[in-house]
C-alpha atoms as one frame of an Amber mdcrd trajectory, in Angstrom:
protein
 112.605  80.358  90.186 112.334  84.130  90.630 112.936  86.477  87.702 114.400
  89.868  88.618 114.939  92.715  86.190 117.394  95.589  86.738 117.220  98.623
  84.458 119.911 101.247  85.070 122.353 103.141  82.866 125.036 102.757  85.548
 126.577  99.336  84.890 128.696  99.506  88.048 125.549  99.902  90.175 123.923
  96.959  88.402 126.889  94.739  89.286 126.853  95.986  92.871 123.090  95.436
  93.211 123.422  91.921  91.756 126.015  91.057  94.401 123.691  92.297  97.138
 120.717  90.393  95.705 122.589  87.094  95.521 123.989  87.643  99.011 120.500
  88.210 100.426 118.686  85.578  98.375 119.620  82.646 100.632 118.216  79.500
  98.983 116.019  81.317  96.443 116.685  80.463  92.808 117.075  83.757  90.997
 117.606  84.791  87.391 118.538  88.412  86.679 117.880  90.328  83.451 119.875
  93.528  82.784 118.892  96.565  80.731 120.636  99.899  80.392 117.754 102.083
  79.182 113.988 102.271  79.407 113.732 102.096  75.620 115.669  98.805  75.519
 113.532  97.338  78.272 110.256  98.179  76.523 111.311  96.332  73.360 111.350
  93.028  75.278 108.320  90.863  76.007 109.355  89.963  79.557 106.954  91.803
  81.838 104.497  88.967  82.502 107.291  86.661  83.679 109.081  89.161  85.942
 108.646  89.021  89.727 110.650  92.114  90.683 111.937  95.214  88.887 114.690
  97.550  90.087 114.322 100.679  87.964 116.653 103.697  87.948 114.706 106.953
  88.178 117.180 109.130  86.262 118.369 107.640  82.966 119.344 109.132  79.640
 116.422 109.202  77.238 113.291 107.783  78.816 113.497 108.132  82.587 112.485
 105.453  85.055 109.122 106.970  85.960 107.989 107.176  82.325 109.260 103.639
  81.752 107.321 102.390  84.790 104.083 104.035  83.623 104.404 102.347  80.228
 105.175  98.978  81.830 102.031  99.199  83.979  99.937  98.971  80.792 101.065
  95.375  80.267  99.699  92.276  81.978 101.168  91.248  85.300 102.101  93.228
  88.384 105.721  92.637  89.410 107.060  94.345  92.488 108.524  97.706  91.467
 111.448  99.350  93.243 112.778 102.734  92.166 116.517 103.371  92.566 118.049
 106.826  92.689 121.230 108.576  93.679 119.816 112.086  93.960 116.057 112.045
  93.583 113.545 111.885  96.402 110.041 110.505  95.794 107.732 112.774  93.785
 103.960 112.665  93.286 104.559 111.496  89.716 106.743 108.630  90.919 104.147
 107.590  93.496 101.536 107.234  90.726 103.656 104.402  89.303 102.873 102.539
  92.544 106.405 101.528  93.613 106.864  99.175  96.543 110.046 100.857  97.734
 112.339 103.779  96.904 115.978 102.679  97.155 118.654 105.337  97.545 121.940
 104.329  95.918 124.013 106.005  98.606 122.668 103.716 101.333 125.410 102.190
 103.461 126.043  98.533 102.509 124.379  97.211 105.680 121.253  99.302 105.129
 121.074  98.394 101.457 121.281  94.696 102.339 118.492  95.069 104.890 116.338
  96.846 102.308 117.001  94.255  99.597 116.261  91.398 101.985 112.850  92.907
 102.787 112.194  93.447  99.084 113.020  89.816  98.268 110.717  88.624 101.048
 107.900  90.740  99.609 108.640  89.328  96.137 108.361  85.805  97.511 105.035
  86.631  99.158 103.645  87.919  95.864 104.587  84.646  94.237 102.316  82.864
  96.715  99.349  85.210  96.360  98.619  87.258  93.207  98.219  91.005  93.216
  95.784  93.041  91.119  96.071  96.605  89.879  92.911  98.527  90.809  91.757
 102.135  90.461  89.735 104.562  92.535  89.186 107.904  90.812  92.786 108.822
  89.914  94.411 106.605  92.528  95.942 103.333  91.382  97.260 100.680  93.751
  98.105  96.984  93.761  96.116  94.829  96.159  96.713  91.385  97.624  94.072
  88.959  96.331  93.704  87.545  99.843  92.186  90.869 100.932  89.401  90.768
  98.326  85.940  90.000  99.678  84.291  89.502  96.289  84.416  90.786  92.702
  81.396  91.982  90.743  80.735  92.795  87.071  80.574  96.556  86.641  79.904
  98.331  83.324  82.443  96.494  81.204  84.914  96.332  84.089  84.834  94.759
  87.530  84.253  96.255  90.939  86.429  94.987  93.788  85.016  94.800  97.307
  87.743  94.739  99.935  87.635  92.920 103.244  87.486  95.183 106.298  89.196
  92.466 108.364  92.641  94.086 108.673  91.697  97.705 108.004  94.221  97.889
 105.147  91.853  99.452 102.603  89.130 102.095 102.629  86.037  99.955 102.024
  83.898 103.047 101.395  85.775 103.681  98.137  84.810 102.159  94.804  87.772
 100.078  93.630  87.607  99.168  89.940  89.673  96.815  87.786  89.841  97.002
  83.989  89.929  93.224  83.613  86.764  91.269  82.831  85.341  88.984  85.493
  86.121  85.855  83.472  89.784  86.825  83.146  90.022  87.548  86.874  88.447
  84.206  87.689  91.035  82.380  85.570  93.747  84.253  87.464  92.272  83.654
  90.936  90.460  80.302  90.828  93.431  78.389  92.251  93.570  80.781  95.220
  90.148  80.056  96.716  87.799  82.078  94.507  84.571  80.698  93.067  81.591
  81.865  91.048  78.492  82.176  93.219  76.557  83.899  90.443  77.269  84.933
  86.845  77.688  88.482  88.153  80.267  87.870  90.878  83.056  85.662  92.177
  83.630  85.222  95.894  86.713  84.729  98.043  85.820  81.540  99.912  87.880
  82.441 102.959  85.271  85.104 103.809  82.140  82.958 103.398  80.803  82.290
 106.896  77.438  80.791 105.914  75.905  79.312 102.764  72.463  77.864 102.115
  70.580  77.100  98.917  69.555  80.684  98.352  72.287  82.965  99.647  75.715
  83.474 101.135  76.787  85.526 104.103  80.253  87.065 104.027  82.467  88.099
 106.913  81.330  91.745 106.863  77.622  90.835 106.831  77.192  91.164 103.053
  74.452  88.870 101.731  74.776  87.529  98.186  72.501  85.338  96.118  73.775
  81.842  95.345  72.555  81.016  91.842  71.074  77.554  91.314  73.300  77.038
  88.270  76.398  77.686  90.393  75.368  75.951  93.617  76.828  72.490  92.989
  80.234  73.725  91.815  80.340  76.388  94.524  79.770  73.858  97.318  82.360
  71.521  95.826  84.956  74.309  95.796  84.035  75.489  99.271  84.454  71.976
 100.681  87.828  71.730  98.964  88.819  75.101 100.385  87.860  74.117 103.919
  89.988  70.973 103.755  92.972  72.193 101.719  93.282  75.937 101.246  93.080
  76.815 104.933  96.199  74.747 105.504  97.982  76.762 102.800  96.910  79.987
 104.496  98.419  78.803 107.765 101.727  78.524 105.900 101.254  82.012 104.440
 100.678  83.455 107.899 103.555  81.497 109.388
């Protein structure tokens, strides 16, 4: 089941967008929640359970950008799509980290193509979690599969990105406000394991492990703590026999 939220003060556009979504959803089971103002949306405790948000930029009262910035303070990271009839993307809107900017005047065929791509991206996020991370004043959402390892860092966590696909600038310091224990609970079912009390590792990037240390894909060497060794090896063996098969499905 996928939960989609539409917030727009134009009820006719909501009905039109719903028709397009259901037409493009194929066999996906979808439930749609409707709101007609940012204020009404923020009174509901739905954010953690939402997979995709279509948010009108220009609404009476609180506009879509302000609503999006307030929503980002809650747990979860649903895919965000801004909708507008007259506005073009602004630097303020980009800070809300939208996945797509949907113009309401798109021709029906183009709108359907856009919505189909958005639904495919929503489905992908359901398979692999995304995290909100910061670098200076830049905030982006990252695919957990691209994380090399996560380290405790002054009350926060530091995220080290894989250089494998060149998607992220690995020279930057990416920080997450969540504690390492909370991130582990979120990521443990996706191939992450403690190698030390100070860091958790994405097992897909471990190319060598002995009793003292690990070597990651980019050449990073990490200490394997004695207290974590037994559980780490158990999880790595499970990953090698099960998780890699799941990743083949992700790629396919």
